[in-house]
C-alpha positions in Angstrom: 0.0 0.2 0.0 1.5 3.3 -1.0 2.2 5.9 2.3 0.2 8.4 0.9 -2.5 6.2 0.0 -5.5 6.4 2.7 -8.3 3.5 2.5 -12.0 4.5 2.8 -12.9 2.1 5.4 -11.0 0.0 8.2 -11.0 -3.2 5.8 -12.4 -4.5 2.5 -14.8 -7.1 3.0 -14.3 -8.0 -0.8 -11.1 -9.3 0.5 -12.6 -11.7 3.5 -11.8 -15.1 3.5 -13.3 -17.6 5.8 -11.3 -18.9 9.1 -10.1 -22.4 8.6 -11.7 -24.9 11.1 -8.8 -25.7 13.3 -10.3 -29.2 14.1 -9.7 -29.6 10.3 -5.8 -29.0 10.7 -5.5 -31.0 13.8 -8.8 -33.2 14.9 -7.5 -33.9 18.3 -7.5 -30.0 19.6 -11.5 -29.7 20.1 -11.0 -26.2 19.1 -12.6 -23.9 17.2 -15.4 -25.0 14.8 -17.3 -21.9 14.4 -16.2 -18.3 13.1 -19.4 -16.9 15.0 -18.9 -14.9 18.6 -21.6 -13.6 20.4 -21.3 -10.5 22.3 -24.1 -10.3 25.2 -23.0 -7.4 27.4 -19.3 -9.2 28.1 -15.9 -8.2 26.8 -14.0 -9.8 24.1 -11.0 -11.6 25.1 -8.1 -11.9 22.0 -5.1 -13.7 23.4 -2.4 -15.6 22.7 -3.6 -19.3 22.2 -0.1 -20.5 24.0 -1.3 -19.4 27.4 -4.4 -22.2 27.3 -3.0 -24.5 24.9 -3.1 -27.6 27.7 -6.5 -26.6 28.8 -7.6 -27.8 25.6 -6.3 -31.4 26.2 -8.3 -33.5 26.4 -10.8 -32.0 23.9 -13.9 -33.1 26.1 -12.8 -31.4 29.0 -14.6 -28.1 30.7 -12.2 -25.4 29.1 -12.0 -27.1 25.7 -15.8 -27.8 25.2 -16.4 -24.1 26.6 -13.9 -22.7 24.0 -15.2 -25.2 21.2 -18.7 -23.6 22.1 -18.1 -19.7 22.4 -14.7 -19.0 21.2 -12.9 -18.8 17.8 -9.3 -20.2 16.9 -7.7 -18.0 14.2 -4.5 -18.8 12.6 -1.6 -15.9 12.0 1.9 -15.7 11.7 4.7 -15.5 14.8 4.0 -11.7 15.8 6.4 -11.0 19.3 5.9 -7.5 18.3 2.2 -5.9 19.0 0.2 -4.8 16.7 -2.9 -2.5 17.6 -6.5 -3.6 18.1 -8.7 -1.1 16.0 -12.3 -0.4 16.3 -14.7 1.3 13.8 -18.2 0.0 13.7 -18.8 -2.7 12.4 -15.5 -3.9 12.1 -12.7 -4.9 14.4 -9.5 -5.2 12.8 -6.2 -6.8 13.8 -3.7 -5.7 11.3 -1.2 -8.1 11.1 -0.4 -8.1 7.2 3.8 -8.3 7.1 3.2 -5.4 4.0 1.1 -2.9 6.5 3.8 -2.9 9.0 5.1 0.7 8.4 1.8 1.6 7.4 -0.3 1.0 10.5 -0.6 4.6 11.7 -3.4 4.3 7.9 -5.4 2.5 10.4 -5.3 4.2 13.2 -6.5 7.6 11.1 -9.8 5.5 10.3 -10.3 3.5 13.4 -9.9 3.9 17.3 -7.2 1.9 18.6 -8.6 0.2 21.7 -5.2 -2.0 22.8 -2.5 -4.0 21.4 -2.0 -7.8 21.0 1.3 -9.8 20.2 0.8 -13.4 18.7 4.4 -15.5 19.3 2.6 -19.1 19.3 0.6 -18.0 15.6 -2.6 -18.4 16.9 -5.2 -16.3 18.6 -8.3 -17.4 20.7 -11.1 -14.5 20.4 -13.3 -15.7 23.2 -16.3 -13.4 25.0 -15.7 -13.0 28.6 -18.8 -15.1 29.6 -19.8 -15.4 33.7 -20.1 -19.1 33.0 -16.4 -19.5 31.9 -14.8 -22.2 33.7 -12.1 -21.5 36.7 -9.2 -22.2 35.0 -10.0 -20.9 31.7 -10.7 -17.6 33.3 -7.5 -18.0 35.5 -5.3 -18.5 32.7 -7.1 -15.7 30.3 -6.8 -13.3 33.3 -2.8 -14.1 33.6 -2.6 -13.4 30.2 -3.8 -9.9 30.2 -2.0 -9.4 33.6 1.2 -10.1 31.4 -0.3 -7.9 28.6 -0.2 -11.2 26.3 -3.9 -10.5 25.7 -6.8 -7.9 25.5 -10.6 -7.4 26.6 -12.2 -4.9 24.6 -15.9 -4.1 25.4 -18.2 -4.3 21.9 -21.5 -3.7 21.3 -23.9 -6.2 21.9 -24.2 -8.9 19.0 -23.2 -11.6 16.6 -19.6 -10.8 14.9 -17.9 -13.1 12.3 -14.4 -13.5 12.1 -12.6 -13.4 8.9 -9.2 -13.3 7.2 -8.6 -10.4 5.2 -6.6 -11.6 2.5 -3.6 -9.3 0.4 -2.5 -10.4 -2.5 0.3 -12.5 -1.9 3.8 -12.0 -3.7 5.1 -15.3 -5.6 7.2 -17.3 -3.0 5.4 -16.3 0.1 2.9 -17.7 2.5 -0.4 -16.0 2.4 -0.4 -15.8 6.1 2.3 -12.9 5.9 -0.3 -10.8 4.1 -3.4 -11.2 6.1 -5.4 -9.3 8.3 -8.0 -11.0 10.8 -10.7 -9.1 10.7 -14.2 -9.4 13.2 -17.8 -7.9 11.5 -20.5 -7.3 13.7 -23.4 -8.9 11.6 
């Protein structure tokens, strides 16, 4: 993206691609099957999956069942440096695409930066912070927030769908390097 080009919106739904079902990649993980989040007077938690990975085994444990029912897991490339989390109704965006690193200010001009998050493991967990969350999972989520390895964001009530915003990938590069995570209120 040229440095003088300012997008008209936070994200472009024409570039949206459905997220892969993690159970197709790792059938034993018992993780995200859906790409839908429902927010009902709760915060949305976004954390690096590494903070709860061992809670997902066995796949029928209360935390794994809870994540499978209420959460969404999305893959990313490993990112030790935090990226902004940007809100502009109806979109929440994690601008992760490698080609945007020098132009993140463009997104900050369009939407409100609500926090930032990193992803050293290469996978994010998106999970509403509901009152019925198992205590072991809630404890791990809180640890991630204290360590600044996750964010807690207040969003308007509603149903949200998670997508990859896929940019054109130069030949020889992995597509994961050229995608953002976009969350759209339906």
